[in-house]
N, C-alpha and C positions, 0 to 999 in steps of 0.2 A: 568533434571539438577535443583538442588535447587538454591534458591536465594543466599545462602552462597557460592555455587560453582561459581556462576556468579561473585560475589564480589571477590572471590579468583583469578579468571582469570584476573580481572581488577587490583588487587593488584600486581599480577606478572608482568603485563605490567608496572605499576608504578615503581616497583623495578628495572626493566630493564632500565628504563629511568632515574633512580636516583632521582625520585620525592618522596617526603614524603607522599603525598596523593593527592586526587582529591576531590574537593567540587563539587558535582553533583547537579545542580539546574534545569536542564531541566526536566519537569514533566514526560515525557515518559521514560526518563532514570532512574529517581527515581523509577518509577514503575517496570522497568525491573530488577533493582538491589535489591528491597525490597518487591515488591508486593503491595505497597501502591499507590493507585490512588488518587491524591490530587491536588488542585489548589494552595496550599501553603505548599510545603515540600522541603527539601533538605537532601542529605545524604553525609556525609564525609566518604570516603573509604580511609583507610591508607594503606601504602605499606606492613604492617604486617597483612593485611586482617581484622583488626578490623574496625568497622563502627559505626557511630553515625547518627541516623535518627532524624531530627527535623521537627515538624509540630505544628500547633496551636490547640486551644481547640476544634475546629470543627472536627478534624480528629484524635485526640490523642487516643481515645478509639479504633478506627479502627487500629491505628498503633501498639497497644499492641499485635496484632496477628502476627506482623512481627518478625520472629525468627532471633536470632543471632545478633541483633543490640541493642546498647544502645539508649534510647529515651531521647529527650529533647523537652519540651513544650515551644514554643516561637512563637511570630509573625515574628520576624526578623530571619528567618531560615538560611539565608546566613551569615548575620553578626555575629550571635551567634555560627556558626559552623566553620568558617574559622580559620585555625591554621597556624602558621608560616611554610613556605615551601610547603604548599599545593597549588596545581594548581587549576585553575577555568576553566569552560567551556566558552571559548571565543565566541563560536557561539551562546550562549544563553544569557549571560549577556549583558545588554546595557552598553554603555560607561559610562553613569551616575552611574549605579549600580557598575561598576568596580571601579570607583573612590571613591564611597561611602565606598567601602570595603578597601580602602587604596591605590589602584592603583599600588600595588607592587607584587601581586601574579603572579606566572608563568601562562602563557596561554597555554591551550591545545585545540584541536579541533577534534571532531569525535572519541575519544577513545572508548566511550561506544557504539556509533553507529557502529563502526567496529566489536565489539563483537556481536552486535545484528544481524548482517548479517546472520550468520549461526544459524539455529534454532535447539533447542533440541526437544526431543520427545513430551513433553507437549505442546510446541508451535505448532508443526506440527499437533498434534491432534486437537487443537483448530482451526487452519486454515482449516483443512479438514472438520470439522463440519460447520464452517462458509460457506465454499464453497458448502457443501451439502444442506444447507438451501437455498442458493442462487439458486442452480439448481432446487430445489423443488418448490420454489416460482415461478420461470419462467415457469415451466411446468403447474402450476395451472392458471397462469394469461394468458398465451398465447392462451388458448382456449376461453377466454372471450373477446378478442379484436375484435371489430366489427366497421364497418364504422359508423362515427358519434361520437365515443368516442373521448375525448380530450387527448392530451398528458399528461396533468395534472392528468386526471383520471387514465390513465394507470400507471403513476408513483406512484400515491397513492395506487393503487392496488398492485404493487410490494412491496412497503414499508409495507403495512398491512400484506400481506402474509408472508413476512420474519419474522416479529415480532410474528405473530400468530403461526408460526412454531417453535419459540424458540429463535430467534435472540434478542440480547440486544437492537438493533436499526439498522437502515441502516448504513452501513460503511461510507457513504458519501451521498451528495445530489444526488438522482437518476436522471439520464439523460434519457429523452425520446425525440427523435427528429424525426419528420415525414416529408415526402415530401422534399421540398427545405430546411427545417430546418436541415436536415441531413448533409448539407454541413458545419455546424458549429460544430466542434468536441465537445465542451462543452456547447451545447445549453441548456438553462433552459426550462423545459417543461412549456408550456403555454396553452392557450385555443383553439389552432388550432385543429379542428376535423380531425381525420385521414380519408383518402379517398381511394377508389379503385385506384390502380396504385401507391400508396405510398410505398416507402421503409421506414421502421420504425426501428431506432436504439435505443436500450435500453442498458444503461451502469449503472450497479447497483451492490450491494453486501451487504451481511449481516455482522454485527459485532457480534462476539461471544467470550465471555471471554476475551475481549480486542483485539481480532485479526480480521483483515479486509480481507474479500473476495472481489474480483473484477472480473467482467465478463461483456462482451459486446456481444450482439447478434443483428444482423440486419435481419429483416423478411420482406416479401412482403405481402401487402394486395391486394389480387387479382393477376392475372397472371402478372408476371414481363415483362417489355419490354426488347428488345435486349441489350440496353445500361446498364440496371440494371443487367442483367445476366452477362454481360461482366465484369463489375467492381466487382461484387460479386465473380465471379470465380477467378479473379486476386487477390483480397484480401484474399480469402480462401487459394489459393495456396501459397501466400507470407507468410501467417501466419503459414502454415504447414512447410515451409522452415525455418522460424524463430524458431519454436518449435524444429525442428530437429537439429538445431545448438546449442541448450542449452546443455551444458555438463561441468563438472568440467575442469577448465583450459582454457576454451574459454573466449575471451575478450568480454566486452560489445559491443565494436565496431564491432567485427566479427559477433555477433548474429544480430545486427541491419542491417549490410550489407547484410546478407543472405536474409532478407525479402525486404529491401529497394531496393536492386539491381533488383529484379524481377519487382517491381512497376516502377522503372525508365526505365527499358528495354522496358516496355510496353507503355512508353510515358506519364506516370502519375507521374513522380518524383516530379514535382512541386505541386502536389495535395496531398502530404503526408508530412506535415511539422513538425509533432511532433516526439518525440522519440518513439522507438519501445516498450518500457516497463520500468518497475521499480520494485524495491523490495516492498514486502508487509509484514506486521507483526503488531506490536503495532501501526504503522502508515499506512495510506493508500498509501502514497508515501514515501519510504525510500530507502536507498542504498541497492543494486546498481541500477544505472540508465543506461538503454540501449539506446545508441544513437550514431550518427556519431562521430568518433574520441575518443570515450570513451575507456580507456585503461585498466581499472581494470579487473582482471580475476575472474571468478566465482569459488567458492568452492562448495563442496558437501553440500547438505541440505540447499540451499539458495532458498527461494520462490521468484518468480518473475512473472510479467505479460508479455505476448507477445500480442501486440495490434496494428497491422498495420491498416491503413485506406486510403481510397481515397475519396476526398471531391470535388464535382463539384458545384460551386456556381450557384444558380438558379435552380438546378436540384435535388440534394440530395447527399447522401454519404453512404458509407459502412465502418463499423469497426467491426472486430471480435477480441475478447480478451479472453484469458484464464489465470488463475492462475495455475502455475505449480512449481514443486520443482526440483532443479538440482540434478540429480542422475547419477551414472555411471553404464551402458553406455547410458541409455535413461532417459529423464526427466519423472517425475511422475506427470500426470495431476491431479489437484484437482477439477477443474470445468469440468463436464463431458457431459453437454448438447450437442447435435449434432451441428456440425458446418456447416452442409449442409443447403442450403437455404430453409427455411420454407415458404410455401405459404399458407396464411390464407384465 
């Protein structure tokens, strides 16, 4: 789908709502609609599908490659684009900025984000490549992990391999949590050396062409104990149940329950506190979000993660995560590394 087609879809929504246009100021949404990645840009999309893209002198030459939009060079990208009757993105503008713009524009929230949920072929290809780079980096690093390496060294190894293989950069700050640190879902890797008997959780992903991969694997350094095998098997089976529940029409809450119910039934419900997953694309965390009580339904071609975990303070934890795409009748996995427990 071209950027012009994306803007046409937005224009149709605006026409349905009786709005003259939308001033898009959120950078990720500007990129989605025009292709321009900039720290200072905005695009006005009108209900007739015409569009004006504004940016400053640092990005104007890059913006000339954006097809089908009129260009305006300015520092005040929002102030110089807003037209009477055009709405603004309430979830991005600050209150101060809104009042600077006159405080009278209609407010909208999430219009472009709703369009971004369903990915086109170009987006899915970029995501698939990002996930392939993530898989390959893991396969290279996993054979190098040895007792005495620090969490930080393992994280740097994953980051280096992803970029060496062709990633733009890591999609987010890589997590490596060993031993008792595995009980902290978003532990920042430090100088703790990994030891025999540790579970090691690695949560990482490659960024490719602006699209974010996300994968988590937990491995054992040395023969795992009974409790480690128990919670690994539980999380493995819960993750499989969550993946199996992903289909067009399923609600985010139903998918979450498929995995969370298994963990709760095993007596570890209070050790799984975060949501089951989230959408991925131009952002590492975007709609839809899978969690208890979430009611939104999945459409076809929506990339999401499924990432249950069990975390035992003082001991460690297990999380297994994959990126997959909603398909009918079965989801398409994009991260393909084995989910079985690897013993190093």
